[in-house]
N, C-alpha and C positions, 0 to 999 in steps of 0.2 A: 499450331498455335502459342507462342511459349506463355509460359505461368506470369502472374503478376506478379511481382516483386517491390516492396515496400524499401523505400530511400530509408534507410534507417543512420541515425548520428555513427560517426566512429569511435566514438568513446563512450561508454556508458556507465555512470555510478548506479549501481542497487542498493541501498538499505534493506533489510532483513533478510537478506540475499538466504540465510541458512533455512527460510520458511517455503511453506508451499506454495505460495503465490509468488513471492521472489526468486523461488527456486525454476518454477519454471519458465520465468520469463527470462533469467538468466542464460538457461538452455535455449530457448528461442534466439535471444541475441547471437549467442557464440554462435550456432548455426547459420545466423544470416552473416557472421564475419566481423560481427561488433566486437573489440576491446571492449570488456568487463570487469569492471574494478568492483568484487562483492566486500560488504560488511555487515558485520552484525554481533550483537554479544555474545555470541557464541563459536567455537572455532569452525573453520572451515568443515562441510559435510562428507563425507567421504566418495559423494557421485559429484563434488565439487567440477566446472568446468573451464570456469574462467580464469581469466589472466593473471588476476591481484588479489588478493586475499587481505582485509583489513580488520583483526576484531577488535571491535569498539562497540560503545554504547555511546549509540546518538542522542539518549537523550539527559545525558550530561557534558559538561562543558570538556572538561577533559578527554572524554570521550572523541567529541564534532574536533578538537584540536588536535587529537592525534591521525583525526583523518585526513585532515587539512595537512597537515606536515607530512604528509606521506604522498599527494600529491602535486603535482608540476607541469602539468600539462594542461591544456583544454580540455574540456568537456562537454561533447553535444548534449547527452541527455542524462537527466538524473530524477530519479525513480527512489519514492519514497513509500517503498513497502511492510515498511515495521510498524509492528502495533501489538500491543500488551490487551488484555480483556481483565476486566475487575477481578482481583485474585481472592474475592468473599463477597458474600452475601452483603446487602447495605447498609445492614443493623452489625455488621462484625468485621466489615474493611476497617482500617487504618488510615492517616492520614499520611502515613510515609506512603504506602504504596498507593493511594488515590494520587501524590506528588506526583511518584514516578510514572502513573497512566499518563498524567496529562502531560508531562515531558516529552516522552515517547510518541505518543499519539499526535500531539496536537502543535506543541512550541518548538519542538528540535526541527521540522521543516524551515520555520523559519530562520532559525539561527544559522542551521547550516549551508542552507544559500547563501544566506548574508555572509559568512566567513567563507565560502568558494564563491563572489561574486566575478571576483577579477578570472575564471577559469572559466565563464559561465558565458559570454558574450554569442549570441546566436542561440543556444539552449532552447531546449524542451524539456520542463521540468513535468513531469505525472505526480499525482497522488493519490495512493489507494484510500478514497473514504470507507462510504460504506453505507447501505439503505439505510444503517440504523441510526444516521443523520438527521433523518427526515422523520421521524416518529420517538416516540420513548419506549424505552425497554426496561420494564423492573427489573430482568432478569441481570442488567448487565448497564446501571442506568450511567454508572461514566464514560466508561467505554460509549455511547447512544452521545450522551453530552458532548464528549472531543472529538468524532466527526461528526457532529453537529457545526461545531466552532471551523472546524478542521476545512469544511466547506466553503464558509465564509472567508476562512482566509485565505486559502489560495485563491479566491475572486479578487479579493485584496493585493496578492504577491504577484496577479497576473496585471493590474492596472501599474502596480509599483515598477515593475521589472520591463515592463511595453521599450520605455527609453533606450535598456540594455539591449533590445532586438530578444528577448526571454519568452518565452511560450510557459502557462502554468496553466494545469488540467486535472481534473478529479477524475479516477473510476470508482465509481459507487457499488461493490457487487453487494448482490443482496445473497443466499444463503451457497455459500461453495466450501467444498465438499476438503477439508483443511485438516493439518493436525491441530488449529488451533481451535475448528468449530467440532473436530473429535473430542477435543477436551473440556469444552461447555456442553456438549450435549452429555457427559459423562458427569459434567457437578450437576446439572439439571438432573438427573436422572436421580442420585443419591439427593438431590434435595426433597425430590419428591416422593420418592420411593417406589419409582417404577423402572422399567426397563428403559434399556441407551437406543435398542428398538422402536419402543413406544416415543420415546421424545423424538426420536430421527424421523419417524412417520408424521409426527403432528405437524414437525416444523416444515416438511415436507408438504404437507396437505393443500396451502392456499399458490403456491407457487404452479401457474396457469401451464408451464412447461414438463410438470410432471416431477421432478424432481432437485435436485440439489447441482448448482452448477460445479464446473471444474478448474482448478487453479491451471489452467491451460487456457481455458477459456477467457479467465482473466487476463492470463497475462498477451495475449490476443489482443482484447481493448488496449493494452498498454502501449503494444507494440504501435498501433494506430495515431495514439497522441504522440507518440516520438516521432515519428517517421515524416517528410517533411511533406507526405501528402496530406497532413490535417495541417498545414500551414496558416490557415485563415480562421483557426479552431484556436481561442483563448481566455481564458478565465469561465470555463465550461465545465460539466457534466455529465459525463458518459454513465449510464446506469445499468450494469449488468445484472437482471435481478428475474432473468427468466417470465418475462410479463408479471411480475406482480405488481408494477405499476402503471398496465395498460388502464387508459382512464383515465386515471390521476393525473400525471406530470404532460 
């Protein structure tokens, strides 16, 4: 018997394509035959495999305008994988850094989607959220707040864009082994004066599957929501958390 294949969009724009989850998703989309346009505030990584790269900051209007100016054909999938964490403890983070975090994590998906609307008819939009959006996070309170707002925003966007035949869903990972997570682990270890290994073990302990997830596993969840096989799914959140929410949601 032949293997099951998802019916994926012909063309997909991925923000945060230089990151762990965004990069893993790009690789899987390219392998499936999709045309991939990647964007990130950083230059294309050495292992970049997609067809087009746009260096731009989606958290700024000028960055979003630069992306829109380069696109001139329909886009069947749009993935928001760009995200940043609190750059310092809540007692020392400054207001400019806080505003930047909220711009990238929360408002950029709305404004870039609005600007690209003429190219998105019939598209699937997937926004990478976080389990942090369901609970307080004293280590990263602004990040958690942005992800809580993002889940609600995505639900509102799903209703607003339904007349355009556009679906909007969220993939909300738990603890995932990415460069962003590694950076936070190092920061937490420094704040508490303990080893990074101790932080990693402490954060993984509550996970029923016994480990952090991988970028590839989150990318697989994104692929499903991009595909036609999820055609009856919109305004929803798919939690990829290793069972942390079992019995709760």
